[in-house]
C-alpha positions in Angstrom: -95.6 157.1 41.3 -96.8 155.5 44.5 -99.8 156.6 46.5 -101.0 155.9 50.1 -104.6 155.9 51.1 -106.0 155.2 54.6 -109.7 154.5 54.9 -112.2 152.6 57.1 -112.6 148.9 56.1 -116.4 148.9 56.3 -116.6 145.4 54.8 -115.1 143.9 57.9 -117.8 143.1 60.5 -117.4 145.3 63.6 -117.9 142.2 65.8 -114.9 140.6 64.2 -112.8 143.7 64.8 -113.7 143.9 68.4 -113.3 140.2 69.3 -109.5 139.6 69.0 -108.6 143.0 70.3 -111.2 143.6 73.0 -109.1 142.1 75.8 -106.0 144.3 76.5 -105.2 142.6 79.8 -102.0 141.0 78.6 -103.2 137.9 76.8 -102.1 139.1 73.3 -100.6 136.3 71.3 -97.4 136.9 69.4 -95.4 135.0 66.8 -92.2 133.5 68.3 -89.0 134.4 66.5 -85.3 134.5 66.8 -84.9 137.9 68.3 -86.1 140.2 71.1 -85.7 143.9 71.6 -82.1 143.5 73.0 -80.6 140.9 70.6 -80.7 138.0 68.2 -80.1 134.3 68.9 -78.5 131.8 66.5 -77.0 128.3 66.5 -73.9 127.3 64.6 -71.5 124.3 64.5 -67.9 124.9 65.4 -66.8 121.4 66.5 -67.8 117.9 65.2 -71.0 116.5 66.5 -72.1 119.6 68.2 -73.5 123.1 67.8 -73.3 126.2 69.9 -75.8 128.9 71.0 -74.8 132.4 70.0 -76.2 135.8 70.9 -75.8 139.0 69.0 -76.3 142.0 71.3 -77.7 145.0 69.4 -76.3 147.6 71.8 -72.7 146.4 71.6 -72.9 144.9 68.1 -71.0 141.9 69.3 -71.9 138.2 68.8 -70.8 136.0 71.7 -71.3 132.4 72.9 -74.3 132.2 75.2 -72.1 131.6 78.2 -71.0 133.7 81.2 -68.3 131.4 82.5 -64.9 133.1 82.5 -62.2 131.4 80.4 -64.7 128.9 79.0 -63.6 127.1 75.8 -67.3 126.6 74.9 -66.4 123.1 73.6 -68.0 120.8 76.2 -71.3 120.1 77.9 -70.0 122.2 80.9 -70.8 125.2 78.8 -74.4 126.6 78.6 -73.9 127.3 74.9 -72.7 123.8 73.9 -75.3 121.3 72.4 -74.0 117.8 71.6 -75.4 116.2 68.4 -75.3 112.6 67.2 -73.6 112.0 63.8 -76.9 112.3 61.8 -78.6 114.9 63.9 -79.3 118.4 62.7 -79.1 121.5 65.0 -82.4 122.7 66.5 -84.1 125.9 65.6 -83.4 128.6 68.2 -86.2 131.1 69.0 -87.3 133.2 72.0 -90.6 133.3 74.0 -90.6 136.0 76.6 -87.6 135.4 78.9 -87.1 131.9 77.6 -85.0 130.4 74.9 -86.7 127.7 72.9 -84.8 124.9 71.0 -87.3 123.6 68.4 -87.2 120.3 66.5 -90.0 120.0 63.9 -89.4 116.3 63.2 -87.3 113.4 64.4 -83.5 113.9 63.8 -80.9 111.3 64.8 -82.1 109.8 68.1 -84.0 113.0 69.0 -87.8 113.3 68.6 -89.7 116.3 67.5 -90.4 118.7 70.4 -89.3 121.7 72.4 -86.5 122.2 74.9 -86.7 125.3 77.0 -83.8 127.3 78.6 -83.5 130.4 80.8 -82.4 133.5 79.0 -78.7 132.9 79.8 -78.8 129.4 78.4 -79.0 127.7 81.8 -81.5 125.3 83.3 -82.3 123.3 80.1 -85.4 121.0 80.3 -87.7 119.3 77.9 -91.0 121.2 77.6 -92.5 118.4 75.5 -91.6 115.6 73.0 -93.8 114.2 70.3 -94.2 110.6 69.4 -92.1 109.3 66.5 -95.0 109.4 64.0 -95.8 113.1 64.7 -94.2 116.3 63.4 -94.9 120.0 63.9 -94.5 123.2 61.8 -91.7 125.7 62.5 -94.0 128.4 63.8 -94.8 128.8 67.5 -97.2 131.4 69.2 -96.9 132.7 72.8 -99.3 134.6 75.0 -96.9 135.0 78.0 -98.0 131.8 79.6 -98.9 129.2 76.9 -96.9 128.2 73.9 -99.2 127.2 71.0 -98.2 125.0 68.0 -99.7 122.6 65.5 -99.0 118.9 65.3 -99.3 116.8 62.2 -99.8 113.0 62.0 -100.5 110.9 58.9 -103.3 108.4 59.4 -105.1 106.0 57.0 -108.8 106.6 56.4 -110.7 104.6 53.8 -107.4 103.1 52.6 -106.1 106.6 51.9 -103.4 108.5 53.8 -104.6 111.9 55.2 -102.8 114.4 57.4 -104.5 115.0 60.8 -103.6 118.3 62.3 -104.2 119.4 65.9 -103.6 122.5 67.9 -101.7 121.9 71.2 -100.4 124.2 73.9 -97.7 123.9 76.6 -97.4 126.0 79.7 -93.8 127.3 79.9 -93.8 127.4 83.7 -95.5 124.2 84.7 -94.8 122.1 81.5 -98.5 121.1 81.4 -99.4 120.2 77.8 -103.0 120.1 76.4 -104.6 119.3 73.1 -106.8 122.3 72.2 -108.7 121.2 69.1 -108.5 119.2 65.8 -108.4 121.3 62.7 -111.1 120.6 60.1 -109.6 119.1 56.9 -108.2 121.8 54.7 -107.7 124.2 57.6 -104.2 125.2 58.8 -102.7 127.3 61.5 -101.3 130.4 59.8 -100.8 133.4 62.1 -102.1 135.4 65.1 -104.1 138.6 65.7 -104.8 140.2 69.1 -105.7 137.4 71.5 -106.7 135.0 68.7 -104.8 132.6 66.4 -105.5 132.7 62.7 -106.2 129.8 60.4 -106.5 129.7 56.7 -108.6 127.6 54.3 -108.7 127.2 50.5 -111.8 126.4 48.5 -111.9 126.0 44.7 -112.0 129.8 44.3 -111.3 131.5 47.6 -108.5 131.9 50.1 -110.0 132.7 53.5 -108.8 133.5 57.0 -110.6 132.8 60.3 -110.1 133.7 63.9 -109.4 130.8 66.2 -110.3 131.6 69.8 -108.1 129.7 72.3 -110.2 130.0 75.4 -108.7 129.9 78.9 -110.4 126.6 79.2 -108.8 124.8 76.3 -111.8 122.5 75.7 -113.8 125.7 74.8 -111.6 126.7 71.9 -113.4 127.3 68.6 -112.9 128.6 65.1 -115.3 131.3 63.8 -117.9 130.1 61.2 -117.3 133.2 59.1 -113.9 134.4 57.8 -112.7 137.8 58.7 -111.0 138.1 55.3 -111.7 136.2 52.0 -110.6 136.9 48.5 -110.5 135.0 45.1 -107.0 133.7 44.9 -106.8 134.0 41.1 -106.9 137.8 41.4 -105.7 138.5 45.0 -102.7 137.3 46.9 -103.1 137.5 50.6 -100.9 137.0 53.7 -101.7 137.5 57.4 -99.3 138.3 60.2 -99.5 139.8 63.7 -103.0 141.4 63.2 -102.5 142.7 59.7 -103.7 141.4 56.3 -101.3 142.1 53.4 -102.8 141.8 49.9 -101.7 142.2 46.3 -104.3 142.7 43.5 -102.9 141.2 40.3 -105.2 143.1 37.9 -104.4 146.6 39.0 -101.0 146.0 40.9 -102.2 147.5 44.2 -100.5 146.4 47.4 -102.5 146.9 50.6 -102.3 146.4 54.3 -105.4 146.1 56.5 -104.9 146.7 60.2 -107.4 144.4 61.8 -107.4 146.3 65.1 -108.2 149.7 63.6 -110.0 148.7 60.4 -107.8 151.0 58.4 -106.3 150.0 55.0 -103.2 151.5 53.5 -102.7 151.0 49.7 -99.7 151.5 47.4 -99.8 151.5 43.6 -97.0 149.2 42.4 -97.6 149.6 38.7 -94.2 151.3 38.3 -92.5 148.1 39.5 -94.1 145.8 36.9 -95.1 147.9 33.9 -93.3 146.7 30.7 -91.9 143.6 32.4 -92.3 140.0 31.3 -92.9 138.1 34.5 -92.2 134.4 35.0 -94.7 134.3 37.9 -97.2 136.6 39.6 -95.9 139.1 42.1 -96.0 138.0 45.7 -96.1 140.1 48.9 -94.9 139.4 52.4 -94.3 141.4 55.5 -91.1 142.2 57.3 -90.3 142.3 61.0 -89.5 146.0 60.5 -92.6 148.1 61.2 -94.6 149.4 58.3 -92.6 147.6 55.6 -93.9 145.2 52.9 -91.8 143.2 50.4 -92.9 142.9 46.8 -91.2 140.1 44.8 -91.4 138.6 41.3 -89.1 136.9 38.7 -88.6 138.8 35.5 -87.6 137.2 32.1 -85.1 139.5 30.6 -84.6 140.3 26.9 -81.5 138.0 27.0 -83.7 135.1 28.2 -82.3 135.0 31.8 -84.4 135.1 34.9 -83.9 137.9 37.4 -85.5 138.0 40.8 -86.7 141.5 41.6 -87.5 142.7 45.1 -89.0 146.1 46.2 -89.6 147.3 49.7 -92.8 149.2 50.2 -93.0 151.8 53.0 -96.6 151.8 54.4 -96.1 155.1 56.2 -94.8 157.2 53.4 -95.9 155.2 50.3 -92.4 155.2 49.0 -91.1 152.2 46.9 -87.4 151.4 47.3 -85.0 151.0 44.4 -85.1 147.5 42.9 -83.0 144.8 44.4 -82.1 142.2 41.7 -80.8 138.6 42.0 -79.9 136.8 38.8 -80.1 133.1 38.2 
């Protein structure tokens, strides 16, 4: 059976807990995603060499073209939802940041460079927020504090006759369009998530997987990464994942899934032995978080007695400690 335990996380320094959550004046950083409280945005192709912006309204449960023009056919550039594409160009990723819609290209596609185009919430007033040079790409995750959009930019450079990837943190103001380089990431350090008014970076050593707070100061030149991680664990025994101010972990030796709330210092733990006992696993169990509050996902691939592989998924309720029935996908 599953159990839930809440306790103080005394091993986390109090100064680390206070730092990212001390300022409640509205500078909290959030992960940008495809939905807001009212609905969900998507992008699909209906006509050759084009795609269209769609909006699913949660209240009406209707998906519509992002266009308010009466009797619009939605098949030309006169329509807010219509995006022309060249023959070899892939559609952009559609996300939201506050009241803005973001069209994201993580790398060059067709004659389009990597970058971000920003639109008003009804799809009108499209404009380029920034474009990257042809030799630069960016990850698919953006972070937003209500004023600045944060993102990491990657460029391959040659040092000592060896190619290395140089990564920098940049930010763009969604109102003014001002773009600034914030800092260069140390080698082996990558942008991973956010917590309070900080970003989160991760770093691997030979034995440990560690997460650090990155403080993006109001003066971008004063940004810095903490010297000491707020969470560190040996990756051969602990799987770890950080998102939105919480650390999700899975202990392989004892099959315990945990969630540490970095703001409160409280840890919730669920015993997942019932999910894995007696199973032959192709890989170690992995955990992730879901957009739904207080839910974790546990996943692994089981080798059945017939020799087939079955992907098993369980949902873990961090409020009640309940484990869902198993969801199975065969391959």
